[in-house]
N, C-alpha and C positions, 0 to 999 in steps of 0.2 A: 267320690263325690272332695269337688274344695271347697275348700271349704273358706271366709273368707275373717275374719277378723282384725275389733282397734279396739286395740286396747288401748287406753285412754288412763296418764301422771301425770303427776307434778314435781314433779325438783324441789322437797324444800331448801324455806334460808341455810341450811347448814352444810345442801350441797352447792349452795352459790355464795356462802364462804371460802370453800374451796378458791387458791385459783388452782388457772384456766388448768394448767402444768401437771399440779394434782389431780387436777377430771379430770381429762388426757390416761396419765397414771394409772386411775378407777376405772379409769371404762375400759384403759388397755389388760390392763387384770381380770378384771374379775367380768363382761359384759362383754366382749369382745370375744371370749374364749366361749362362754356358755351358749353364746351363740354360730360358732360354731360349730363347737359339737352339735345340733341339730338343720347342719346350713341341707345339711341332703332332703334331710324332710319339709322347714319350714324352709320359702322365703322370710322375711324383715326388711321396710325400711320407715322411717326412723321423721316425724316430723315437728317441730316444733310452732305450738299454737296460746304462750301468753300474752302474745297481740292478738288475736284477735277474738278471750274471750279470754274469765275469770275464774272456770269452770276446774280446772289443769293444763299442766305450764304445757304437756304435748301429748302425742298419741306416736303407739308406733303400726301399722298397719301385712299384717302378718296375714301366710295364706300357705292352707299345709291338705294334704290331707288321707293325715294323720292328725287324733287330735289330739290319742296316747303323750305324740312327740310336744306337741304343744301343753300340753297337762302340764307335759318333767321340765319340761324349758321353763313353767314358769316357780316349777319348787324347785327348782337349781339355784332363780336368778330371786328367789328371796332365800339363799341359802347364803347368796352376797353379799358380803358388807353391804352395796346399794341402797338396799334392803333395809336387810335386818340394822344397819344400824343407824341409818332414818332418814339417810341423805335421800328417797326416795316410796312417796308414795302409793300405790296405785288403785288407777281409779272404775271408771264402769268400764266394760266389755262388753262386744257389742260384733254374735257372732252374725256369720252369714249365708248359706251355701250357694256357687257362685251356679246360673239355672239353673236350680231350684225345680222351677219348671217347668222349663221341657226335660229334666230327669223324668218327672212326677209320668208327665205327657207320653213319650216315652213305655213307661211303664198300660197303662193306660193303653196302647195296638198293644201290648197283648193274653189283656185279661178283660173275658169281654162284667158291660156288666149286671147285676140280680135283677131280675125281675123285681122293680116296685124301684131299686133305684135313683136318688136323683140325680144326676154325672155334673 
């Protein structure tokens, strides 16, 4: 089953104090290699949100069929200076199953409901 994950995060004032060149260097050195390591199992798109809400500054939309790979990606990110150095704080995570109700309905076709069980 494919999972959609919305990962909210906030880039801190410490990040904003870096020059744009320093931010790009950190992204290239620490973030892009982590996502590249999992690119065969996780797709990622990144969105800026600070102009539209105050709870978080950015979010990523990830898709995967391998929640273990997602977990390892997050652990790898936590080991980078971006998080361990206080440049980024992870926020809420929302996980959903793509077309989950349809997958469930397909299972109903292969199983007969028990007597007395409401469907």
